[in-house]
C-alpha positions in Angstrom: -105.2 -148.8 62.1 -106.5 -145.5 63.4 -103.9 -145.5 66.2 -101.1 -146.2 63.6 -102.2 -143.3 61.4 -102.4 -141.1 64.5 -98.9 -142.1 65.4 -97.6 -141.2 61.9 -99.4 -137.8 62.1 -97.8 -137.1 65.5 -94.4 -138.1 64.2 -94.7 -135.8 61.1 -95.8 -132.9 63.3 -92.9 -133.5 65.7 -90.4 -133.7 62.8 -91.8 -130.5 61.3 -91.4 -128.7 64.6 -87.8 -130.1 65.0 -86.8 -129.0 61.5 -88.3 -125.6 62.0 -86.5 -125.2 65.2 -83.2 -126.3 63.7 -83.7 -123.9 60.7 -84.5 -121.0 63.1 -81.4 -121.9 65.2 -79.2 -122.1 62.2 -80.5 -118.8 60.9 -79.9 -117.1 64.3 -76.4 -118.6 64.5 -75.6 -117.2 61.1 -76.9 -113.8 62.2 -74.9 -113.9 65.4 -71.8 -114.8 63.5 -72.2 -112.0 61.1 -73.0 -109.5 63.9 -69.8 -110.5 65.8 -67.7 -110.2 62.6 -69.2 -106.8 61.8 -68.6 -105.5 65.3 -64.9 -106.6 65.1 -64.5 -104.9 61.8 -65.9 -101.7 63.2 -63.6 -102.0 66.2 -60.7 -102.5 63.8 -59.9 -106.0 65.3 -59.0 -107.2 61.8 -56.9 -110.2 62.9 -59.8 -111.6 65.0 -62.3 -110.9 62.3 -60.2 -112.7 59.8 -60.2 -115.9 61.9 -64.0 -115.7 62.3 -64.6 -115.1 58.6 -62.5 -118.1 57.6 -64.6 -120.3 60.0 -67.8 -118.8 58.7 -66.9 -119.4 55.1 -66.3 -123.1 55.8 -69.8 -123.3 57.3 -71.5 -121.1 54.7 -69.4 -121.5 51.5 -72.1 -119.9 49.3 -72.7 -116.9 51.5 -71.1 -113.9 49.7 -71.4 -111.6 52.8 -68.8 -113.5 54.8 -66.3 -113.4 51.8 -66.8 -109.6 51.6 -66.1 -109.4 55.3 -62.9 -111.4 54.8 -61.8 -108.9 52.1 -62.4 -106.0 54.5 -60.4 -107.8 57.2 -57.5 -108.4 54.9 -57.5 -104.8 53.6 -57.5 -103.6 57.2 -54.4 -105.7 57.9 -52.6 -104.0 54.9 -52.8 -107.2 53.0 -54.1 -105.7 49.8 -52.8 -108.3 47.4 -54.5 -111.1 49.4 -57.7 -109.0 49.6 -57.6 -108.6 45.8 -57.1 -112.4 45.3 -60.0 -113.2 47.6 -62.2 -110.7 45.7 -61.2 -112.2 42.3 -62.1 -115.7 43.4 -65.4 -114.4 44.9 -66.2 -112.6 41.7 -65.7 -115.9 39.8 -68.2 -117.6 42.1 -70.7 -114.7 41.9 -70.1 -113.1 38.4 -73.3 -111.0 38.5 -72.8 -109.4 41.9 -72.0 -105.8 41.1 -71.2 -105.0 44.7 -68.1 -107.2 44.4 -67.2 -105.4 41.1 -67.5 -102.1 43.0 -65.3 -103.3 45.8 -62.7 -104.6 43.4 -62.6 -101.3 41.5 -62.1 -99.4 44.7 -59.3 -101.8 45.9 -57.5 -101.7 42.6 -57.6 -97.9 42.7 -56.2 -97.8 46.2 -53.4 -100.2 45.1 -52.5 -97.8 42.2 -53.6 -100.2 39.5 -55.6 -97.5 37.8 -56.3 -98.9 34.4 -57.8 -102.2 35.7 -59.8 -100.1 38.2 -61.1 -98.0 35.3 -62.2 -101.1 33.4 -64.2 -102.2 36.5 -65.8 -98.8 37.0 -66.9 -98.7 33.3 -68.5 -102.1 33.8 -70.4 -100.7 36.8 -71.5 -97.6 34.9 -72.9 -99.8 32.1 -75.4 -101.3 34.5 -78.6 -99.2 35.0 -78.5 -99.6 38.8 -75.1 -97.9 38.9 -75.3 -95.5 35.9 -76.6 -92.7 38.1 -74.6 -93.5 41.2 -72.9 -90.3 42.3 -70.4 -92.2 44.4 -69.4 -94.5 41.5 -69.2 -91.7 39.0 -67.0 -89.6 41.4 -64.6 -92.5 42.1 -64.3 -93.1 38.4 -63.6 -89.4 37.8 -60.8 -89.5 40.4 -59.2 -92.5 38.6 -59.5 -90.8 35.3 -57.9 -87.6 36.8 -54.9 -89.7 38.0 -54.6 -91.1 34.5 -54.4 -87.6 33.2 -57.7 -87.9 31.3 -59.2 -84.7 32.8 -61.8 -84.2 30.1 -63.4 -87.7 30.8 -63.1 -87.0 34.5 -65.0 -83.6 34.1 -67.8 -85.4 32.2 -68.2 -88.0 34.9 -68.1 -85.5 37.8 -70.7 -83.3 36.1 -73.0 -86.4 35.9 -72.4 -87.1 39.6 -73.2 -83.5 40.6 -76.4 -83.7 38.5 -77.4 -87.0 40.3 -76.7 -85.6 43.8 -76.2 -81.8 43.7 -76.0 -81.5 47.5 -72.7 -83.3 48.0 -69.8 -80.9 48.8 -67.2 -83.6 48.1 -68.3 -83.7 44.4 -67.6 -80.0 44.0 -64.2 -80.4 45.6 -63.3 -83.1 43.1 -64.6 -80.8 40.3 -62.3 -78.0 41.5 -59.3 -80.4 41.3 -60.3 -81.4 37.8 -60.6 -77.7 36.7 -57.1 -77.1 38.1 -55.8 -80.1 36.2 -57.3 -78.8 33.0 -55.7 -75.4 33.5 -52.3 -77.1 34.1 -53.0 -79.2 31.0 -53.7 -76.2 28.8 -50.5 -74.5 30.3 -48.5 -77.6 29.5 -49.7 -77.5 25.9 -48.7 -73.8 25.7 -45.3 -74.5 27.3 -44.6 -77.4 24.9 -45.4 -75.1 22.0 -42.9 -72.6 23.3 -40.2 -75.3 23.7 -40.7 -76.8 20.2 -40.7 -73.3 18.6 -37.6 -72.1 20.5 -35.6 -75.3 19.9 -36.4 -75.2 16.2 -35.3 -71.6 15.9 -32.2 -72.1 18.1 -31.0 -75.1 16.1 -31.5 -73.2 12.8 -29.6 -70.2 14.2 -26.8 -72.5 15.5 -26.4 -74.3 12.2 -26.0 -70.8 10.6 -23.3 -69.9 13.0 -25.5 -67.4 15.0 -24.9 -68.9 18.4 -25.3 -65.6 20.2 -28.8 -65.1 18.6 -29.6 -68.7 19.6 -28.6 -68.2 23.3 -30.7 -65.0 23.4 -33.9 -66.8 22.4 -33.1 -69.8 24.6 -32.6 -67.4 27.6 -36.0 -65.9 27.0 -37.6 -69.3 26.9 -35.8 -70.5 30.0 -37.0 -67.4 31.9 -40.6 -68.8 31.3 -39.6 -72.5 31.7 -36.5 -72.6 34.0 -36.7 -76.4 34.5 -36.9 -77.4 30.8 -34.0 -79.7 30.3 -33.8 -79.6 26.5 -33.5 -75.8 26.5 -30.8 -75.8 29.2 -28.7 -78.4 27.4 -29.0 -76.7 24.0 -27.9 -73.3 25.5 -25.0 -75.0 27.1 -23.9 -76.4 23.7 -24.2 -72.9 22.2 -22.0 -71.4 24.9 -19.5 -74.2 24.5 -19.3 -73.4 20.7 -18.8 -69.7 21.5 -15.9 -70.6 23.9 -17.8 -69.5 27.0 -16.9 -72.6 29.1 -18.0 -71.0 32.4 -21.5 -70.4 31.2 -21.7 -73.8 29.5 -20.5 -75.5 32.7 -23.3 -73.6 34.7 -26.0 -74.7 32.3 -24.8 -78.4 32.3 -24.7 -78.3 36.1 -28.3 -77.1 36.3 -29.3 -79.7 33.7 -27.8 -82.7 35.7 -29.6 -81.4 38.8 -32.8 -81.8 36.9 -31.9 -85.3 35.5 -28.9 -86.9 37.3 -29.1 -90.0 35.0 -27.7 -88.0 32.0 -24.2 -89.4 32.0 -23.5 -87.6 28.7 -23.8 -84.3 30.5 -21.4 -85.5 33.2 -18.9 -86.5 30.5 -19.1 -83.0 28.9 -18.9 -81.2 32.2 -15.9 -83.4 33.2 -14.2 -82.6 29.9 -14.6 -78.8 30.6 -13.1 -79.2 34.1 -10.2 -81.3 32.7 -9.6 -78.6 30.0 -9.2 -75.9 32.7 -7.0 -78.2 35.0 -9.7 -78.8 37.6 -8.7 -82.4 37.9 -10.6 -83.3 41.0 -13.9 -82.0 39.6 -13.3 -83.8 36.4 -12.4 -87.0 38.2 -15.6 -86.7 40.3 -17.8 -86.4 37.2 -16.2 -89.4 35.4 -16.5 -91.5 38.6 -20.3 -90.6 38.7 -20.5 -91.9 35.1 -18.9 -95.2 36.1 -21.3 -95.5 39.0 -24.3 -95.2 36.7 -22.7 -97.0 33.7 -20.0 -99.4 34.9 -19.2 -100.4 31.3 -18.3 -96.9 30.1 -14.8 -97.4 28.7 -14.2 -93.7 27.9 -14.9 -92.6 31.5 -12.6 -95.3 32.8 -9.8 -94.2 30.5 -10.2 -90.6 31.6 -10.2 -91.5 35.2 -7.0 -93.5 34.8 -5.4 -90.5 33.0 -6.5 -88.1 35.7 -5.1 -90.3 38.5 -1.6 -89.3 37.4 -2.1 -85.7 38.5 -3.4 -86.4 42.1 -4.1 -89.2 44.5 -7.8 -90.2 43.9 -10.0 -90.4 47.0 -10.6 -93.8 48.4 -14.0 -95.3 48.0 -15.3 -96.7 51.3 -16.0 -100.4 51.1 -19.6 -101.3 52.0 -19.8 -103.6 55.0 -20.9 -107.2 54.2 -24.6 -107.8 54.7 -25.6 -109.4 58.0 -26.0 -113.2 57.9 -29.5 -114.3 57.3 -30.9 -116.3 60.2 -31.9 -119.9 59.7 -35.4 -121.0 60.6 -37.2 -124.3 60.8 -39.8 -125.3 58.3 -43.2 -124.1 59.4 -41.7 -121.4 61.6 -44.0 -118.5 60.6 -42.2 -116.0 62.8 -38.8 -116.9 61.4 -40.1 -116.7 57.8 -41.7 -113.3 58.5 -38.5 -112.1 60.1 -36.6 -113.1 57.0 -39.1 -111.2 54.8 -38.8 -108.2 57.1 -35.0 -108.2 56.6 -35.5 -108.3 52.9 -37.8 -105.2 53.2 -40.8 -107.3 51.9 -43.0 -105.7 54.5 -46.5 -106.7 53.2 -45.5 -110.3 52.9 -43.9 -110.1 56.4 -47.1 -108.7 57.8 -49.1 -111.6 56.3 -46.7 -114.1 57.8 -46.6 -112.5 61.3 -50.4 -112.2 61.2 -50.7 -115.9 60.5 -48.3 -116.6 63.4 -50.4 -114.5 65.8 -53.6 -116.1 64.7 -52.0 -119.5 65.2 -50.6 -118.5 68.6 -51.9 -115.3 70.2 -49.2 -115.4 72.8 -46.4 -115.4 70.2 -45.1 -112.1 71.5 -42.1 -112.1 69.2 -44.3 -112.3 66.1 -46.7 -109.7 67.5 -43.8 -107.3 68.2 -42.4 -107.7 64.6 -46.0 -107.3 63.3 -46.4 -104.0 65.1 -43.1 -102.6 63.8 -43.9 -103.7 60.2 -47.4 -102.2 60.4 -45.9 -98.9 61.7 -43.4 -98.8 58.8 -46.2 -99.2 56.3 -48.1 -96.4 57.8 -50.9 -98.5 59.4 -50.5 -96.7 62.8 -53.9 -97.6 64.1 -53.3 -101.4 63.8 -49.7 -101.0 64.9 -50.8 -99.2 68.1 -53.3 -102.0 68.8 -50.5 -104.6 68.7 -48.1 -102.5 70.8 -50.9 -102.0 73.3 -51.4 -105.8 73.6 -47.7 -106.2 74.2 -47.6 -103.4 76.8 -50.4 -105.1 78.8 -48.3 -108.3 78.7 -45.2 -106.4 79.9 -43.3 -107.4 76.7 -42.1 -104.0 75.5 -38.7 -102.4 76.0 -38.0 -98.7 75.9 -37.4 -98.7 72.1 -40.8 -100.4 71.5 -42.6 -98.0 73.8 -41.3 -95.1 71.8 -42.5 -96.7 68.6 -45.8 -97.3 70.3 -46.0 -93.6 71.2 -45.2 -92.7 67.6 -48.0 -95.1 66.3 -50.5 -93.5 68.7 -49.5 -90.0 67.6 -49.8 -91.1 63.9 -53.3 -92.5 64.6 -54.5 -89.2 66.2 -54.3 -90.3 69.8 -52.0 -87.4 70.9 -53.0 -87.5 74.6 -51.9 -91.2 75.0 -48.8 -90.5 73.0 -47.9 -87.6 75.2 -48.2 -89.7 78.4 -45.8 -92.3 77.0 -43.3 -89.7 75.9 -43.4 -88.1 79.3 -42.7 -91.5 81.0 -39.8 -92.2 78.6 -38.3 -88.7 79.1 -38.1 -89.4 82.9 -36.2 -92.6 82.2 -34.0 -91.0 79.4 -33.7 -87.3 80.4 -30.9 -86.6 77.9 -32.8 -87.9 74.8 -33.3 -84.9 72.4 -35.7 -86.9 70.2 -38.2 -87.4 73.1 -38.4 -83.7 73.8 -38.9 -83.0 70.1 -41.7 -85.5 70.1 -43.2 -84.0 73.2 -43.1 -80.5 71.8 -44.7 -81.7 68.6 -47.5 -83.6 70.3 -48.3 -80.8 72.8 -48.3 -78.3 69.8 -50.9 -80.5 68.1 -52.9 -80.6 71.3 -52.7 -76.8 71.6 -51.0 -77.2 75.0 -48.8 -74.2 74.5 -47.1 -74.1 78.0 -46.2 -77.8 77.8 -44.9 -77.4 74.3 -42.6 -74.5 75.2 -41.4 -76.4 78.3 -40.5 -79.5 76.2 -38.8 -77.3 73.6 -36.8 -75.4 76.3 -35.4 -78.7 77.6 -34.7 -79.9 74.1 -32.9 -76.8 73.0 -30.5 -77.1 76.0 -29.6 -80.6 74.8 -29.6 -79.9 71.0 -26.2 -80.0 69.4 -27.0 -80.0 65.6 -28.5 -77.2 63.5 -31.2 -79.6 62.4 -32.4 -80.2 66.0 -32.3 -76.5 66.8 -34.2 -75.5 63.7 -36.9 -78.2 64.4 -37.4 -76.9 68.0 -37.7 -73.3 66.7 -40.2 -74.4 64.1 -42.4 -76.0 66.8 -42.1 -72.8 68.8 -43.3 -70.8 65.8 -46.2 -73.2 65.4 -47.4 -72.5 68.9 -46.9 -68.7 68.3 -44.5 -68.2 71.1 -41.1 -66.6 71.1 -38.0 -68.7 71.7 -37.4 -69.1 75.4 -34.4 -67.4 77.0 
């Protein structure tokens, strides 16, 4: 009996040791996973971090930290809608976690969804732990400023400065808010001028005092030259006075401000037709048809004008390229189709999934790099291009895009090396010398910048290229080479 009890005791002790060891091992494994994911996020290896976070979430479905890491990886891959969806589902699982609310508010603000972001910030501020957070108050003030609520923004930024008076960023935001308030007060003053002037001008016009009306409208336009309503009203006054030339000028300046005003094009076309300027009239009526294809009056006037001259032929648009067919489950093919349709964010998501599924899918990785570059994510694009370069899967065009991505991500030295190699292979390419001049100018390599611009100017044939080279030369404070 004693031996039996001793055996049970030994068994219990052994099981306790085993369970403790397994617990410690599992805890260490979780820490190691989190450490690896965090390191990948810091190194901006977002695609790899995304794979690891998905695996970690399957193992630890109730761990909020892995879900937050997944959101960061998705945001780093420019997949903001997917990141927002992941945050929303995480928020439903952990409704009282205010850190998730803070992340969601920041992401919504970055996506331009300002009013939903403001709602989340207000929810944060209502909590005592965030009520005195200078960072949260400052972020809320920036959103309010973008929503043109400068007074609320000023109140929040003052609270933030009171909470942390040593932060220079807060004073910079306050300066922006002060400037916005000045512009707001000026806008109120300008709108008062506009309303008063229009009211007086209309009363003078109805009394037959068009010359008096144009005088006051001119004074108002001197202060507010881009105010469309004043410009149109003065054009109408000139037209009534029989000064078609002045009316035409005002209407022309008005359509430059708002090209969608088809009524102004109709009036301007009628003035041109009245003075036998048939081509100008035809051009105005054709613009009306382009904006409003159902405008019967414009069509009739165009038909009447076509009797006086041969109208210019409108070039037919070439048919769109045929859309490639792809098999079901072909992620690269689907991503390519989205890229053709200019749905770049969806294309990035599809190509990323293809690369995660098969890291050696060089076609998907190449398309991913180009899409990332087009959306401005130069750092991640450069990473993908670099992978392809090591695998010898880049052509001359891709290497140039790689150099541009490096330049956009601040790696001017590496970009310059690639541009130099390309310029040796393509010595007559003006664009490469312009890129070299620009990069060397940023690096303050004045001699190399002037040398690149000298070669480029010898090849430049258009005024645009010549002006660009001269601008770079001015930036490096050197005279144009002879």
